C-alpha positions in Angstrom: 0.0 0.0 0.0 1.4 3.4 -1.0 0.8 6.1 1.7 1.7 9.7 0.9 2.5 12.0 3.7 2.0 15.7 3.8 5.8 16.2 3.3 5.7 14.1 0.1 3.1 16.5 -1.4 4.9 19.5 -0.1 8.1 18.2 -1.8 6.1 17.6 -5.0 4.8 21.2 -4.9 8.3 22.5 -4.3 9.6 20.5 -7.2 6.8 21.7 -9.4 7.4 25.3 -8.3 11.2 24.9 -8.9 10.6 23.4 -12.4 8.2 26.2 -13.2 10.7 28.8 -12.1 13.4 27.2 -14.1 11.2 27.2 -17.2 10.4 30.9 -16.7 14.1 31.7 -16.3 14.9 29.8 -19.5 12.0 31.6 -21.3 13.2 35.0 -20.0 16.8 34.3 -21.2 15.6 33.1 -24.6 13.3 36.1 -24.9 16.2 38.5 -24.0 18.5 36.8 -26.4 16.0 37.0 -29.3 15.3 40.6 -28.3 19.0 41.4 -28.3 19.4 39.7 -31.7 16.7 41.9 -33.2 18.2 45.0 -31.7 21.7 44.2 -32.9 20.5 43.4 -36.4 18.6 46.7 -36.6 21.6 48.7 -35.4 24.1 47.2 -37.8 21.9 46.4 -40.8 19.6 49.4 -41.1 20.4 51.5 -44.2 19.6 54.9 -42.8 22.6 57.0 -41.5 20.8 57.9 -38.3 17.8 57.2 -36.0 15.8 59.4 -33.6 17.0 59.7 -30.1 14.0 57.7 -28.9 14.7 54.9 -31.4 18.3 54.8 -30.2 17.1 54.5 -26.6 15.1 51.4 -27.5 17.8 49.8 -29.6 20.5 50.3 -27.0 18.2 49.3 -24.2 18.7 52.7 -22.4 16.3 54.6 -20.3 15.5 58.2 -21.1 17.7 59.2 -18.1 20.6 57.1 -19.4 20.4 58.8 -22.8 20.1 62.3 -21.3 23.2 61.6 -19.1 25.2 60.2 -22.1 24.3 63.3 -24.1 25.1 65.7 -21.3 28.4 64.0 -20.5 29.5 64.1 -24.2 29.5 60.3 -24.4 27.5 60.4 -27.6 27.7 62.8 -30.5 24.4 63.7 -32.1 23.7 65.1 -35.5 21.7 68.4 -35.6 19.6 69.1 -38.7 16.8 71.6 -39.3 14.4 68.8 -38.3 16.0 68.1 -35.0 18.7 66.0 -33.3 19.6 62.5 -34.5 21.6 59.6 -33.3 24.2 58.6 -36.0 24.3 54.9 -37.1 28.1 54.8 -36.5 27.6 56.1 -32.9 25.0 53.3 -32.3 27.4 50.7 -33.6 30.1 52.0 -31.3 27.7 51.8 -28.3 26.6 48.4 -29.4 30.2 47.2 -29.2 30.3 48.4 -25.6 27.1 46.6 -24.7 27.5 43.2 -26.4 30.7 41.1 -26.9 31.8 40.8 -30.5 31.0 37.2 -30.8 27.4 37.9 -29.8 27.2 40.6 -32.5 28.7 38.3 -35.1 26.2 35.5 -34.2 23.3 38.0 -34.4 24.4 39.2 -37.8 25.0 35.7 -39.2 26.2 35.6 -42.8 25.7 39.3 -43.1 28.5 40.0 -40.6 31.1 39.6 -43.5 29.6 42.6 -45.3 29.4 44.8 -42.2 32.3 44.1 -39.9 35.9 44.7 -40.9 38.0 41.5 -40.8 40.4 43.0 -38.3 37.7 43.3 -35.6 36.1 39.9 -36.2 36.5 37.5 -33.4 38.7 34.4 -33.5 39.3 31.6 -31.0 42.3 31.8 -28.8 43.2 29.1 -26.4 45.4 30.0 -23.5 46.6 28.5 -20.2 46.2 30.7 -17.2 46.6 30.3 -13.5 43.4 29.3 -11.8 43.1 32.5 -9.9 43.2 34.4 -13.1 40.4 32.3 -14.5 38.4 32.8 -11.3 39.0 36.5 -11.5 37.8 36.7 -15.2 34.7 34.7 -14.4 34.0 36.9 -11.4 34.4 40.1 -13.5 32.2 38.6 -16.2 29.5 38.0 -13.7 29.8 41.5 -12.2 29.7 43.1 -15.7 26.9 40.8 -16.9 29.0 39.7 -19.9 31.2 36.8 -20.9 34.9 36.1 -20.1 35.6 37.0 -23.8 33.8 40.3 -23.2 35.9 41.1 -20.2 39.2 40.2 -21.9 38.2 42.2 -25.0 37.5 45.3 -22.9 40.8 44.9 -21.0 42.7 44.4 -24.3 41.0 47.5 -25.8 42.4 49.5 -22.8 45.9 48.1 -23.6 45.5 48.9 -27.3 44.4 52.4 -26.5 47.4 53.0 -24.3 49.8 51.7 -27.0 48.0 52.8 -30.1 50.8 54.6 -31.8 53.3 51.7 -31.4 50.7 49.0 -32.4 49.4 51.0 -35.4 53.0 51.3 -36.7 53.7 47.6 -36.1 50.4 46.0 -37.1 48.8 46.6 -40.6 45.1 47.5 -40.3 45.3 48.1 -36.5 44.6 51.8 -36.6 41.6 51.2 -38.9 40.2 48.5 -36.6 40.6 50.8 -33.5 38.8 53.7 -35.3 35.9 51.5 -36.6 33.0 52.3 -37.0 34.1 55.9 -37.3 31.8 58.5 -38.9 
């Protein structure tokens, strides 16, 4: 005879709740990924040279306050025309490179990445051996910055590249162009 106690049912409810929450978490992550892919594709593939400030807010995932602060702090350069102020496409692409790691942008663009992204900034696999504490540090920073280990390394390497741009530009063909992309 099978007898179920109250704890058995409570455990079942807990497992059902846990599996429901896991499904919601997976659904949210898939939705965010698809939403990011759509935003990335719009930023990089749209033919117009600019979008409205409100469109840029949505595409970059910024609030109105974040956009206002970026404009006030000179973090973005807007175009001014007789019809108003506009957010240039090149500026949106530069901000997108700050938000998403390159491999995420490449995956979102798919085959169209070849026609948009210069070869010098395309990602490539690099395998390295590091002390475990360096790996732990990179994973910690990736969690803190809500990015990947590749994203953390790319940002750190961009800092090194900026500090040594003259030397590296002279030594490496195409380096200066890669650092200046997307330009104006």
